[in-house]
PyMOL Python script that loads the backbone (N, CA, C, O; Angstrom):
from pymol import cmd

cmd.read_pdbstr("""\
ATOM      1  N   MET A   1     -14.620 -20.736  -5.208  1.00  0.00           N
ATOM      2  CA  MET A   1     -13.871 -19.499  -5.284  1.00  0.00           C
ATOM      3  C   MET A   1     -12.502 -19.726  -5.934  1.00  0.00           C
ATOM      4  O   MET A   1     -12.027 -18.887  -6.699  1.00  0.00           O
ATOM      5  N   LYS A   2     -11.874 -20.862  -5.626  1.00  0.00           N
ATOM      6  CA  LYS A   2     -10.569 -21.160  -6.226  1.00  0.00           C
ATOM      7  C   LYS A   2     -10.690 -21.302  -7.743  1.00  0.00           C
ATOM      8  O   LYS A   2      -9.829 -20.836  -8.489  1.00  0.00           O
ATOM      9  N   LYS A   3     -11.759 -21.946  -8.186  1.00  0.00           N
ATOM     10  CA  LYS A   3     -11.969 -22.135  -9.618  1.00  0.00           C
ATOM     11  C   LYS A   3     -12.165 -20.791 -10.313  1.00  0.00           C
ATOM     12  O   LYS A   3     -11.685 -20.592 -11.429  1.00  0.00           O
ATOM     13  N   PHE A   4     -12.865 -19.874  -9.661  1.00  0.00           N
ATOM     14  CA  PHE A   4     -13.109 -18.550 -10.223  1.00  0.00           C
ATOM     15  C   PHE A   4     -11.801 -17.770 -10.367  1.00  0.00           C
ATOM     16  O   PHE A   4     -11.536 -17.186 -11.418  1.00  0.00           O
ATOM     17  N   ILE A   5     -10.995 -17.762  -9.320  1.00  0.00           N
ATOM     18  CA  ILE A   5      -9.709 -17.058  -9.360  1.00  0.00           C
ATOM     19  C   ILE A   5      -8.785 -17.702 -10.388  1.00  0.00           C
ATOM     20  O   ILE A   5      -8.095 -16.999 -11.126  1.00  0.00           O
ATOM     21  N   PHE A   6      -8.765 -19.032 -10.445  1.00  0.00           N
ATOM     22  CA  PHE A   6      -7.952 -19.731 -11.437  1.00  0.00           C
ATOM     23  C   PHE A   6      -8.383 -19.361 -12.858  1.00  0.00           C
ATOM     24  O   PHE A   6      -7.534 -19.163 -13.728  1.00  0.00           O
ATOM     25  N   SER A   7      -9.690 -19.266 -13.100  1.00  0.00           N
ATOM     26  CA  SER A   7     -10.160 -18.934 -14.444  1.00  0.00           C
ATOM     27  C   SER A   7      -9.814 -17.493 -14.814  1.00  0.00           C
ATOM     28  O   SER A   7      -9.560 -17.211 -15.985  1.00  0.00           O
ATOM     29  N   ILE A   8      -9.798 -16.574 -13.846  1.00  0.00           N
ATOM     30  CA  ILE A   8      -9.386 -15.193 -14.120  1.00  0.00           C
ATOM     31  C   ILE A   8      -7.917 -15.175 -14.526  1.00  0.00           C
ATOM     32  O   ILE A   8      -7.545 -14.536 -15.510  1.00  0.00           O
ATOM     33  N   ILE A   9      -7.088 -15.877 -13.765  1.00  0.00           N
ATOM     34  CA  ILE A   9      -5.655 -15.937 -14.080  1.00  0.00           C
ATOM     35  C   ILE A   9      -5.442 -16.565 -15.456  1.00  0.00           C
ATOM     36  O   ILE A   9      -4.622 -16.089 -16.241  1.00  0.00           O
ATOM     37  N   LEU A  10      -6.174 -17.620 -15.740  1.00  0.00           N
ATOM     38  CA  LEU A  10      -6.073 -18.273 -17.042  1.00  0.00           C
ATOM     39  C   LEU A  10      -6.505 -17.328 -18.164  1.00  0.00           C
ATOM     40  O   LEU A  10      -5.881 -17.309 -19.225  1.00  0.00           O
ATOM     41  N   GLY A  11      -7.553 -16.552 -17.947  1.00  0.00           N
ATOM     42  CA  GLY A  11      -8.007 -15.578 -18.933  1.00  0.00           C
ATOM     43  C   GLY A  11      -6.962 -14.501 -19.194  1.00  0.00           C
ATOM     44  O   GLY A  11      -6.739 -14.113 -20.340  1.00  0.00           O
ATOM     45  N   VAL A  12      -6.325 -14.020 -18.135  1.00  0.00           N
ATOM     46  CA  VAL A  12      -5.261 -13.018 -18.281  1.00  0.00           C
ATOM     47  C   VAL A  12      -4.103 -13.597 -19.086  1.00  0.00           C
ATOM     48  O   VAL A  12      -3.590 -12.946 -19.996  1.00  0.00           O
ATOM     49  N   LEU A  13      -3.692 -14.816 -18.753  1.00  0.00           N
ATOM     50  CA  LEU A  13      -2.580 -15.451 -19.477  1.00  0.00           C
ATOM     51  C   LEU A  13      -2.929 -15.717 -20.937  1.00  0.00           C
ATOM     52  O   LEU A  13      -2.102 -15.493 -21.820  1.00  0.00           O
ATOM     53  N   ALA A  14      -4.143 -16.192 -21.199  1.00  0.00           N
ATOM     54  CA  ALA A  14      -4.559 -16.462 -22.580  1.00  0.00           C
ATOM     55  C   ALA A  14      -4.587 -15.180 -23.398  1.00  0.00           C
ATOM     56  O   ALA A  14      -4.149 -15.175 -24.549  1.00  0.00           O
ATOM     57  N   ALA A  15      -5.092 -14.097 -22.826  1.00  0.00           N
ATOM     58  CA  ALA A  15      -5.139 -12.822 -23.548  1.00  0.00           C
ATOM     59  C   ALA A  15      -3.731 -12.284 -23.790  1.00  0.00           C
ATOM     60  O   ALA A  15      -3.445 -11.744 -24.858  1.00  0.00           O
ATOM     61  N   PHE A  16      -2.859 -12.430 -22.805  1.00  0.00           N
ATOM     62  CA  PHE A  16      -1.469 -11.989 -22.965  1.00  0.00           C
ATOM     63  C   PHE A  16      -0.777 -12.774 -24.078  1.00  0.00           C
ATOM     64  O   PHE A  16      -0.094 -12.193 -24.922  1.00  0.00           O
ATOM     65  N   LEU A  17      -0.955 -14.104 -24.078  1.00  0.00           N
ATOM     66  CA  LEU A  17      -0.357 -14.931 -25.133  1.00  0.00           C
ATOM     67  C   LEU A  17      -0.937 -14.578 -26.498  1.00  0.00           C
ATOM     68  O   LEU A  17      -0.195 -14.467 -27.473  1.00  0.00           O
ATOM     69  N   TYR A  18      -2.246 -14.403 -26.577  1.00  0.00           N
ATOM     70  CA  TYR A  18      -2.888 -14.035 -27.837  1.00  0.00           C
ATOM     71  C   TYR A  18      -2.323 -12.717 -28.361  1.00  0.00           C
ATOM     72  O   TYR A  18      -1.999 -12.593 -29.542  1.00  0.00           O
ATOM     73  N   GLU A  19      -2.210 -11.737 -27.467  1.00  0.00           N
ATOM     74  CA  GLU A  19      -1.713 -10.428 -27.874  1.00  0.00           C
ATOM     75  C   GLU A  19      -0.292 -10.525 -28.437  1.00  0.00           C
ATOM     76  O   GLU A  19       0.011  -9.924 -29.468  1.00  0.00           O
ATOM     77  N   ASN A  20       0.569 -11.272 -27.769  1.00  0.00           N
ATOM     78  CA  ASN A  20       1.960 -11.378 -28.213  1.00  0.00           C
ATOM     79  C   ASN A  20       2.116 -12.231 -29.469  1.00  0.00           C
ATOM     80  O   ASN A  20       2.892 -11.887 -30.361  1.00  0.00           O
ATOM     81  N   ILE A  21       1.390 -13.331 -29.541  1.00  0.00           N
ATOM     82  CA  ILE A  21       1.483 -14.196 -30.726  1.00  0.00           C
ATOM     83  C   ILE A  21       0.929 -13.480 -31.945  1.00  0.00           C
ATOM     84  O   ILE A  21       1.527 -13.532 -33.021  1.00  0.00           O
ATOM     85  N   MET A  22      -0.206 -12.810 -31.789  1.00  0.00           N
ATOM     86  CA  MET A  22      -0.787 -12.099 -32.932  1.00  0.00           C
ATOM     87  C   MET A  22       0.069 -10.915 -33.346  1.00  0.00           C
ATOM     88  O   MET A  22       0.097 -10.567 -34.527  1.00  0.00           O
ATOM     89  N   LEU A  23       0.768 -10.288 -32.411  1.00  0.00           N
ATOM     90  CA  LEU A  23       1.672  -9.198 -32.768  1.00  0.00           C
ATOM     91  C   LEU A  23       2.813  -9.721 -33.620  1.00  0.00           C
ATOM     92  O   LEU A  23       3.166  -9.110 -34.629  1.00  0.00           O
ATOM     93  N   MET A  24       3.395 -10.850 -33.223  1.00  0.00           N
ATOM     94  CA  MET A  24       4.483 -11.440 -34.010  1.00  0.00           C
ATOM     95  C   MET A  24       3.976 -11.944 -35.355  1.00  0.00           C
ATOM     96  O   MET A  24       4.571 -11.653 -36.393  1.00  0.00           O
ATOM     97  N   PHE A  25       2.880 -12.698 -35.340  1.00  0.00           N
ATOM     98  CA  PHE A  25       2.310 -13.257 -36.570  1.00  0.00           C
ATOM     99  C   PHE A  25       1.834 -12.157 -37.505  1.00  0.00           C
ATOM    100  O   PHE A  25       2.105 -12.191 -38.706  1.00  0.00           O
ATOM    101  N   GLY A  26       1.129 -11.186 -36.953  1.00  0.00           N
ATOM    102  CA  GLY A  26       0.602 -10.103 -37.773  1.00  0.00           C
ATOM    103  C   GLY A  26       1.700  -9.273 -38.406  1.00  0.00           C
ATOM    104  O   GLY A  26       1.589  -8.875 -39.566  1.00  0.00           O
ATOM    105  N   THR A  27       2.751  -9.011 -37.662  1.00  0.00           N
ATOM    106  CA  THR A  27       3.849  -8.196 -38.180  1.00  0.00           C
ATOM    107  C   THR A  27       4.630  -8.943 -39.248  1.00  0.00           C
ATOM    108  O   THR A  27       4.956  -8.368 -40.286  1.00  0.00           O
ATOM    109  N   LYS A  28       4.934 -10.204 -39.015  1.00  0.00           N
ATOM    110  CA  LYS A  28       5.789 -10.961 -39.938  1.00  0.00           C
ATOM    111  C   LYS A  28       5.030 -11.536 -41.129  1.00  0.00           C
ATOM    112  O   LYS A  28       5.579 -11.595 -42.230  1.00  0.00           O
ATOM    113  N   VAL A  29       3.797 -11.954 -40.941  1.00  0.00           N
ATOM    114  CA  VAL A  29       3.059 -12.641 -41.998  1.00  0.00           C
ATOM    115  C   VAL A  29       2.055 -11.714 -42.685  1.00  0.00           C
ATOM    116  O   VAL A  29       2.031 -11.616 -43.912  1.00  0.00           O
ATOM    117  N   LEU A  30       1.244 -11.048 -41.903  1.00  0.00           N
ATOM    118  CA  LEU A  30       0.182 -10.221 -42.475  1.00  0.00           C
ATOM    119  C   LEU A  30       0.618  -8.779 -42.712  1.00  0.00           C
ATOM    120  O   LEU A  30      -0.053  -8.033 -43.424  1.00  0.00           O
ATOM    121  N   HIS A  31       1.726  -8.393 -42.123  1.00  0.00           N
ATOM    122  CA  HIS A  31       2.248  -7.027 -42.205  1.00  0.00           C
ATOM    123  C   HIS A  31       1.250  -6.019 -41.646  1.00  0.00           C
ATOM    124  O   HIS A  31       1.169  -4.886 -42.120  1.00  0.00           O
ATOM    125  N   LYS A  32       0.497  -6.434 -40.644  1.00  0.00           N
ATOM    126  CA  LYS A  32      -0.447  -5.582 -39.926  1.00  0.00           C
ATOM    127  C   LYS A  32      -0.312  -5.881 -38.440  1.00  0.00           C
ATOM    128  O   LYS A  32       0.092  -6.978 -38.054  1.00  0.00           O
ATOM    129  N   THR A  33      -0.648  -4.916 -37.621  1.00  0.00           N
ATOM    130  CA  THR A  33      -0.643  -5.168 -36.185  1.00  0.00           C
ATOM    131  C   THR A  33      -2.030  -5.012 -35.579  1.00  0.00           C
ATOM    132  O   THR A  33      -2.205  -5.245 -34.383  1.00  0.00           O
ATOM    133  N   GLU A  34      -3.021  -4.623 -36.380  1.00  0.00           N
ATOM    134  CA  GLU A  34      -4.368  -4.412 -35.870  1.00  0.00           C
ATOM    135  C   GLU A  34      -5.391  -4.988 -36.830  1.00  0.00           C
ATOM    136  O   GLU A  34      -5.141  -5.112 -38.029  1.00  0.00           O
ATOM    137  N   LEU A  35      -6.539  -5.334 -36.290  1.00  0.00           N
ATOM    138  CA  LEU A  35      -7.660  -5.778 -37.108  1.00  0.00           C
ATOM    139  C   LEU A  35      -8.587  -4.579 -37.295  1.00  0.00           C
ATOM    140  O   LEU A  35      -9.243  -4.140 -36.350  1.00  0.00           O
ATOM    141  N   VAL A  36      -8.638  -4.052 -38.517  1.00  0.00           N
ATOM    142  CA  VAL A  36      -9.462  -2.888 -38.824  1.00  0.00           C
ATOM    143  C   VAL A  36     -10.492  -3.295 -39.871  1.00  0.00           C
ATOM    144  O   VAL A  36     -10.153  -3.821 -40.930  1.00  0.00           O
ATOM    145  N   ILE A  37     -11.757  -3.039 -39.549  1.00  0.00           N
ATOM    146  CA  ILE A  37     -12.851  -3.323 -40.480  1.00  0.00           C
ATOM    147  C   ILE A  37     -13.642  -2.037 -40.669  1.00  0.00           C
ATOM    148  O   ILE A  37     -14.205  -1.501 -39.715  1.00  0.00           O
ATOM    149  N   GLN A  38     -13.684  -1.550 -41.887  1.00  0.00           N
ATOM    150  CA  GLN A  38     -14.415  -0.338 -42.271  1.00  0.00           C
ATOM    151  C   GLN A  38     -14.115   0.837 -41.345  1.00  0.00           C
ATOM    152  O   GLN A  38     -15.026   1.546 -40.916  1.00  0.00           O
ATOM    153  N   GLY A  39     -12.857   1.035 -41.046  1.00  0.00           N
ATOM    154  CA  GLY A  39     -12.444   2.179 -40.249  1.00  0.00           C
ATOM    155  C   GLY A  39     -12.560   2.005 -38.743  1.00  0.00           C
ATOM    156  O   GLY A  39     -12.365   2.966 -37.999  1.00  0.00           O
ATOM    157  N   TYR A  40     -12.871   0.805 -38.280  1.00  0.00           N
ATOM    158  CA  TYR A  40     -12.979   0.542 -36.854  1.00  0.00           C
ATOM    159  C   TYR A  40     -11.996  -0.545 -36.450  1.00  0.00           C
ATOM    160  O   TYR A  40     -11.957  -1.620 -37.047  1.00  0.00           O
ATOM    161  N   LYS A  41     -11.202  -0.245 -35.425  1.00  0.00           N
ATOM    162  CA  LYS A  41     -10.258  -1.232 -34.897  1.00  0.00           C
ATOM    163  C   LYS A  41     -10.979  -2.098 -33.876  1.00  0.00           C
ATOM    164  O   LYS A  41     -11.586  -1.589 -32.934  1.00  0.00           O
ATOM    165  N   LEU A  42     -10.907  -3.409 -34.070  1.00  0.00           N
ATOM    166  CA  LEU A  42     -11.520  -4.356 -33.143  1.00  0.00           C
ATOM    167  C   LEU A  42     -10.449  -4.839 -32.165  1.00  0.00           C
ATOM    168  O   LEU A  42      -9.424  -5.386 -32.573  1.00  0.00           O
ATOM    169  N   HIS A  43     -10.691  -4.636 -30.903  1.00  0.00           N
ATOM    170  CA  HIS A  43      -9.738  -5.044 -29.866  1.00  0.00           C
ATOM    171  C   HIS A  43     -10.028  -6.469 -29.422  1.00  0.00           C
ATOM    172  O   HIS A  43     -11.155  -6.949 -29.545  1.00  0.00           O
ATOM    173  N   HIS A  44      -8.991  -7.153 -28.898  1.00  0.00           N
ATOM    174  CA  HIS A  44      -9.179  -8.540 -28.488  1.00  0.00           C
ATOM    175  C   HIS A  44      -9.998  -8.656 -27.207  1.00  0.00           C
ATOM    176  O   HIS A  44     -10.307  -9.765 -26.770  1.00  0.00           O
ATOM    177  N   SER A  45     -10.348  -7.539 -26.608  1.00  0.00           N
ATOM    178  CA  SER A  45     -11.249  -7.595 -25.455  1.00  0.00           C
ATOM    179  C   SER A  45     -12.646  -8.067 -25.872  1.00  0.00           C
ATOM    180  O   SER A  45     -13.431  -8.499 -25.029  1.00  0.00           O
ATOM    181  N   LEU A  46     -12.954  -7.986 -27.163  1.00  0.00           N
ATOM    182  CA  LEU A  46     -14.235  -8.493 -27.672  1.00  0.00           C
ATOM    183  C   LEU A  46     -14.384  -9.997 -27.442  1.00  0.00           C
ATOM    184  O   LEU A  46     -15.501 -10.508 -27.367  1.00  0.00           O
ATOM    185  N   TYR A  47     -13.258 -10.706 -27.329  1.00  0.00           N
ATOM    186  CA  TYR A  47     -13.323 -12.152 -27.108  1.00  0.00           C
ATOM    187  C   TYR A  47     -13.911 -12.501 -25.745  1.00  0.00           C
ATOM    188  O   TYR A  47     -14.283 -13.651 -25.512  1.00  0.00           O
ATOM    189  N   ALA A  48     -13.998 -11.537 -24.851  1.00  0.00           N
ATOM    190  CA  ALA A  48     -14.610 -11.796 -23.547  1.00  0.00           C
ATOM    191  C   ALA A  48     -16.126 -11.954 -23.673  1.00  0.00           C
ATOM    192  O   ALA A  48     -16.740 -12.670 -22.882  1.00  0.00           O
ATOM    193  N   LEU A  49     -16.725 -11.301 -24.649  1.00  0.00           N
ATOM    194  CA  LEU A  49     -18.181 -11.316 -24.777  1.00  0.00           C
ATOM    195  C   LEU A  49     -18.767 -12.711 -24.992  1.00  0.00           C
ATOM    196  O   LEU A  49     -19.770 -13.037 -24.356  1.00  0.00           O
ATOM    197  N   PRO A  50     -18.188 -13.560 -25.865  1.00  0.00           N
ATOM    198  CA  PRO A  50     -18.739 -14.925 -25.973  1.00  0.00           C
ATOM    199  C   PRO A  50     -18.623 -15.728 -24.673  1.00  0.00           C
ATOM    200  O   PRO A  50     -19.461 -16.589 -24.402  1.00  0.00           O
ATOM    201  N   PHE A  51     -17.600 -15.453 -23.878  1.00  0.00           N
ATOM    202  CA  PHE A  51     -17.464 -16.156 -22.601  1.00  0.00           C
ATOM    203  C   PHE A  51     -18.540 -15.698 -21.616  1.00  0.00           C
ATOM    204  O   PHE A  51     -19.044 -16.501 -20.831  1.00  0.00           O
ATOM    205  N   PHE A  52     -18.892 -14.417 -21.654  1.00  0.00           N
ATOM    206  CA  PHE A  52     -19.993 -13.930 -20.823  1.00  0.00           C
ATOM    207  C   PHE A  52     -21.316 -14.541 -21.277  1.00  0.00           C
ATOM    208  O   PHE A  52     -22.162 -14.884 -20.452  1.00  0.00           O
ATOM    209  N   ALA A  53     -21.489 -14.675 -22.589  1.00  0.00           N
ATOM    210  CA  ALA A  53     -22.708 -15.300 -23.114  1.00  0.00           C
ATOM    211  C   ALA A  53     -22.777 -16.770 -22.700  1.00  0.00           C
ATOM    212  O   ALA A  53     -23.839 -17.271 -22.332  1.00  0.00           O
ATOM    213  N   ALA A  54     -21.626 -17.458 -22.766  1.00  0.00           N
ATOM    214  CA  ALA A  54     -21.589 -18.867 -22.352  1.00  0.00           C
ATOM    215  C   ALA A  54     -21.931 -18.988 -20.868  1.00  0.00           C
ATOM    216  O   ALA A  54     -22.622 -19.922 -20.463  1.00  0.00           O
ATOM    217  N   TYR A  55     -21.454 -18.054 -20.069  1.00  0.00           N
ATOM    218  CA  TYR A  55     -21.809 -18.072 -18.642  1.00  0.00           C
ATOM    219  C   TYR A  55     -23.316 -17.854 -18.463  1.00  0.00           C
ATOM    220  O   TYR A  55     -23.949 -18.498 -17.626  1.00  0.00           O
ATOM    221  N   GLY A  56     -23.870 -16.955 -19.245  1.00  0.00           N
ATOM    222  CA  GLY A  56     -25.301 -16.700 -19.164  1.00  0.00           C
ATOM    223  C   GLY A  56     -26.133 -17.911 -19.531  1.00  0.00           C
ATOM    224  O   GLY A  56     -27.230 -18.100 -19.005  1.00  0.00           O
ATOM    225  N   LEU A  57     -25.611 -18.739 -20.439  1.00  0.00           N
ATOM    226  CA  LEU A  57     -26.358 -19.914 -20.878  1.00  0.00           C
ATOM    227  C   LEU A  57     -26.262 -21.094 -19.925  1.00  0.00           C
ATOM    228  O   LEU A  57     -27.254 -21.783 -19.686  1.00  0.00           O
ATOM    229  N   ASN A  58     -25.060 -21.335 -19.371  1.00  0.00           N
ATOM    230  CA  ASN A  58     -24.935 -22.549 -18.549  1.00  0.00           C
ATOM    231  C   ASN A  58     -24.433 -22.325 -17.121  1.00  0.00           C
ATOM    232  O   ASN A  58     -24.244 -23.286 -16.375  1.00  0.00           O
ATOM    233  N   LYS A  59     -24.219 -21.080 -16.741  1.00  0.00           N
ATOM    234  CA  LYS A  59     -23.856 -20.710 -15.362  1.00  0.00           C
ATOM    235  C   LYS A  59     -22.597 -21.396 -14.828  1.00  0.00           C
ATOM    236  O   LYS A  59     -22.481 -21.628 -13.625  1.00  0.00           O
ATOM    237  N   LYS A  60     -21.666 -21.718 -15.707  1.00  0.00           N
ATOM    238  CA  LYS A  60     -20.370 -22.255 -15.270  1.00  0.00           C
ATOM    239  C   LYS A  60     -19.479 -21.068 -14.916  1.00  0.00           C
ATOM    240  O   LYS A  60     -19.213 -20.216 -15.763  1.00  0.00           O
ATOM    241  N   ILE A  61     -19.026 -21.010 -13.691  1.00  0.00           N
ATOM    242  CA  ILE A  61     -18.253 -19.877 -13.190  1.00  0.00           C
ATOM    243  C   ILE A  61     -16.945 -19.701 -13.953  1.00  0.00           C
ATOM    244  O   ILE A  61     -16.401 -18.597 -13.997  1.00  0.00           O
ATOM    245  N   PHE A  62     -16.430 -20.780 -14.558  1.00  0.00           N
ATOM    246  CA  PHE A  62     -15.187 -20.697 -15.319  1.00  0.00           C
ATOM    247  C   PHE A  62     -15.312 -19.691 -16.454  1.00  0.00           C
ATOM    248  O   PHE A  62     -14.393 -18.904 -16.682  1.00  0.00           O
ATOM    249  N   PHE A  63     -16.436 -19.704 -17.171  1.00  0.00           N
ATOM    250  CA  PHE A  63     -16.614 -18.804 -18.309  1.00  0.00           C
ATOM    251  C   PHE A  63     -16.635 -17.341 -17.866  1.00  0.00           C
ATOM    252  O   PHE A  63     -16.073 -16.480 -18.542  1.00  0.00           O
ATOM    253  N   LEU A  64     -17.268 -17.063 -16.755  1.00  0.00           N
ATOM    254  CA  LEU A  64     -17.308 -15.704 -16.231  1.00  0.00           C
ATOM    255  C   LEU A  64     -15.906 -15.237 -15.854  1.00  0.00           C
ATOM    256  O   LEU A  64     -15.504 -14.128 -16.207  1.00  0.00           O
ATOM    257  N   GLY A  65     -15.170 -16.067 -15.150  1.00  0.00           N
ATOM    258  CA  GLY A  65     -13.813 -15.714 -14.741  1.00  0.00           C
ATOM    259  C   GLY A  65     -12.882 -15.534 -15.915  1.00  0.00           C
ATOM    260  O   GLY A  65     -12.062 -14.616 -15.927  1.00  0.00           O
ATOM    261  N   PHE A  66     -12.999 -16.409 -16.911  1.00  0.00           N
ATOM    262  CA  PHE A  66     -12.139 -16.316 -18.088  1.00  0.00           C
ATOM    263  C   PHE A  66     -12.404 -15.003 -18.838  1.00  0.00           C
ATOM    264  O   PHE A  66     -11.466 -14.328 -19.264  1.00  0.00           O
ATOM    265  N   GLY A  67     -13.671 -14.650 -18.995  1.00  0.00           N
ATOM    266  CA  GLY A  67     -14.022 -13.389 -19.650  1.00  0.00           C
ATOM    267  C   GLY A  67     -13.509 -12.191 -18.876  1.00  0.00           C
ATOM    268  O   GLY A  67     -13.000 -11.239 -19.468  1.00  0.00           O
ATOM    269  N   ILE A  68     -13.639 -12.229 -17.558  1.00  0.00           N
ATOM    270  CA  ILE A  68     -13.120 -11.146 -16.723  1.00  0.00           C
ATOM    271  C   ILE A  68     -11.607 -11.051 -16.860  1.00  0.00           C
ATOM    272  O   ILE A  68     -11.057  -9.950 -16.896  1.00  0.00           O
ATOM    273  N   GLY A  69     -10.929 -12.195 -16.936  1.00  0.00           N
ATOM    274  CA  GLY A  69      -9.479 -12.199 -17.116  1.00  0.00           C
ATOM    275  C   GLY A  69      -9.051 -11.551 -18.416  1.00  0.00           C
ATOM    276  O   GLY A  69      -8.069 -10.809 -18.446  1.00  0.00           O
ATOM    277  N   ILE A  70      -9.776 -11.819 -19.492  1.00  0.00           N
ATOM    278  CA  ILE A  70      -9.473 -11.195 -20.783  1.00  0.00           C
ATOM    279  C   ILE A  70      -9.648  -9.684 -20.684  1.00  0.00           C
ATOM    280  O   ILE A  70      -8.786  -8.922 -21.120  1.00  0.00           O
ATOM    281  N   LEU A  71     -10.765  -9.260 -20.110  1.00  0.00           N
ATOM    282  CA  LEU A  71     -11.004  -7.821 -19.958  1.00  0.00           C
ATOM    283  C   LEU A  71      -9.958  -7.165 -19.051  1.00  0.00           C
ATOM    284  O   LEU A  71      -9.497  -6.058 -19.329  1.00  0.00           O
ATOM    285  N   LEU A  72      -9.597  -7.837 -17.990  1.00  0.00           N
ATOM    286  CA  LEU A  72      -8.604  -7.306 -17.065  1.00  0.00           C
ATOM    287  C   LEU A  72      -7.263  -7.099 -17.761  1.00  0.00           C
ATOM    288  O   LEU A  72      -6.644  -6.045 -17.615  1.00  0.00           O
ATOM    289  N   GLN A  73      -6.812  -8.096 -18.514  1.00  0.00           N
ATOM    290  CA  GLN A  73      -5.535  -7.982 -19.216  1.00  0.00           C
ATOM    291  C   GLN A  73      -5.577  -6.850 -20.232  1.00  0.00           C
ATOM    292  O   GLN A  73      -4.633  -6.066 -20.322  1.00  0.00           O
ATOM    293  N   HIS A  74      -6.645  -6.756 -20.989  1.00  0.00           N
ATOM    294  CA  HIS A  74      -6.730  -5.714 -22.016  1.00  0.00           C
ATOM    295  C   HIS A  74      -6.822  -4.333 -21.384  1.00  0.00           C
ATOM    296  O   HIS A  74      -6.247  -3.376 -21.903  1.00  0.00           O
ATOM    297  N   THR A  75      -7.534  -4.220 -20.275  1.00  0.00           N
ATOM    298  CA  THR A  75      -7.641  -2.933 -19.588  1.00  0.00           C
ATOM    299  C   THR A  75      -6.290  -2.481 -19.061  1.00  0.00           C
ATOM    300  O   THR A  75      -5.972  -1.293 -19.118  1.00  0.00           O
ATOM    301  N   ILE A  76      -5.500  -3.398 -18.556  1.00  0.00           N
ATOM    302  CA  ILE A  76      -4.173  -3.055 -18.035  1.00  0.00           C
ATOM    303  C   ILE A  76      -3.236  -2.642 -19.166  1.00  0.00           C
ATOM    304  O   ILE A  76      -2.499  -1.666 -19.026  1.00  0.00           O
ATOM    305  N   THR A  77      -3.252  -3.365 -20.282  1.00  0.00           N
ATOM    306  CA  THR A  77      -2.285  -3.090 -21.343  1.00  0.00           C
ATOM    307  C   THR A  77      -2.727  -2.030 -22.340  1.00  0.00           C
ATOM    308  O   THR A  77      -1.891  -1.290 -22.859  1.00  0.00           O
ATOM    309  N   ASP A  78      -4.043  -1.939 -22.624  1.00  0.00           N
ATOM    310  CA  ASP A  78      -4.483  -1.044 -23.702  1.00  0.00           C
ATOM    311  C   ASP A  78      -5.721  -0.228 -23.342  1.00  0.00           C
ATOM    312  O   ASP A  78      -6.216   0.531 -24.175  1.00  0.00           O
ATOM    313  N   GLY A  79      -6.214  -0.361 -22.157  1.00  0.00           N
ATOM    314  CA  GLY A  79      -7.400   0.385 -21.750  1.00  0.00           C
ATOM    315  C   GLY A  79      -8.677  -0.414 -21.959  1.00  0.00           C
ATOM    316  O   GLY A  79      -8.676  -1.467 -22.596  1.00  0.00           O
ATOM    317  N   PHE A  80      -9.765   0.112 -21.407  1.00  0.00           N
ATOM    318  CA  PHE A  80     -11.062  -0.564 -21.481  1.00  0.00           C
ATOM    319  C   PHE A  80     -11.744  -0.167 -22.791  1.00  0.00           C
ATOM    320  O   PHE A  80     -12.548   0.764 -22.827  1.00  0.00           O
ATOM    321  N   ARG A  81     -11.413  -0.879 -23.854  1.00  0.00           N
ATOM    322  CA  ARG A  81     -11.962  -0.593 -25.180  1.00  0.00           C
ATOM    323  C   ARG A  81     -12.375  -1.888 -25.858  1.00  0.00           C
ATOM    324  O   ARG A  81     -11.785  -2.944 -25.631  1.00  0.00           O
ATOM    325  N   PHE A  82     -13.397  -1.786 -26.692  1.00  0.00           N
ATOM    326  CA  PHE A  82     -13.817  -2.919 -27.501  1.00  0.00           C
ATOM    327  C   PHE A  82     -13.652  -2.590 -28.975  1.00  0.00           C
ATOM    328  O   PHE A  82     -13.058  -3.358 -29.732  1.00  0.00           O
ATOM    329  N   ILE A  83     -14.180  -1.445 -29.373  1.00  0.00           N
ATOM    330  CA  ILE A  83     -14.115  -0.995 -30.761  1.00  0.00           C
ATOM    331  C   ILE A  83     -13.675   0.455 -30.739  1.00  0.00           C
ATOM    332  O   ILE A  83     -14.139   1.240 -29.912  1.00  0.00           O
ATOM    333  N   GLN A  84     -12.775   0.810 -31.652  1.00  0.00           N
ATOM    334  CA  GLN A  84     -12.234   2.173 -31.682  1.00  0.00           C
ATOM    335  C   GLN A  84     -12.201   2.665 -33.117  1.00  0.00           C
ATOM    336  O   GLN A  84     -11.735   1.953 -34.007  1.00  0.00           O
ATOM    337  N   LYS A  85     -12.687   3.871 -33.350  1.00  0.00           N
ATOM    338  CA  LYS A  85     -12.643   4.453 -34.688  1.00  0.00           C
ATOM    339  C   LYS A  85     -11.218   4.917 -34.979  1.00  0.00           C
ATOM    340  O   LYS A  85     -10.597   5.602 -34.167  1.00  0.00           O
ATOM    341  N   VAL A  86     -10.711   4.531 -36.151  1.00  0.00           N
ATOM    342  CA  VAL A  86      -9.352   4.949 -36.536  1.00  0.00           C
ATOM    343  C   VAL A  86      -9.388   5.938 -37.671  1.00  0.00           C
ATOM    344  O   VAL A  86      -8.339   6.397 -38.123  1.00  0.00           O
TER     345      VAL A  86
END
""", "prot")
cmd.dss("prot")
cmd.show_as("cartoon", "prot")
cmd.util.cbc("prot")
cmd.orient("prot")
């Protein structure tokens, strides 16, 4: 249980760091703040899906917790979204 809670916290922190670093990098270097492909904005909550797949393949609780942490952080800051039409 401790490992699961730790992985959720780690997922939240990783998503928070990713969001802030990409905001700074995207604004200063790429002059964009969002990833848009053919009119659809891809949210960083999509990164949780490979962790869920990894959990499905090898049943390591860390992957499940990390994916939940990413989704939790994105839901708190930007809502429960994966892809959004712009």
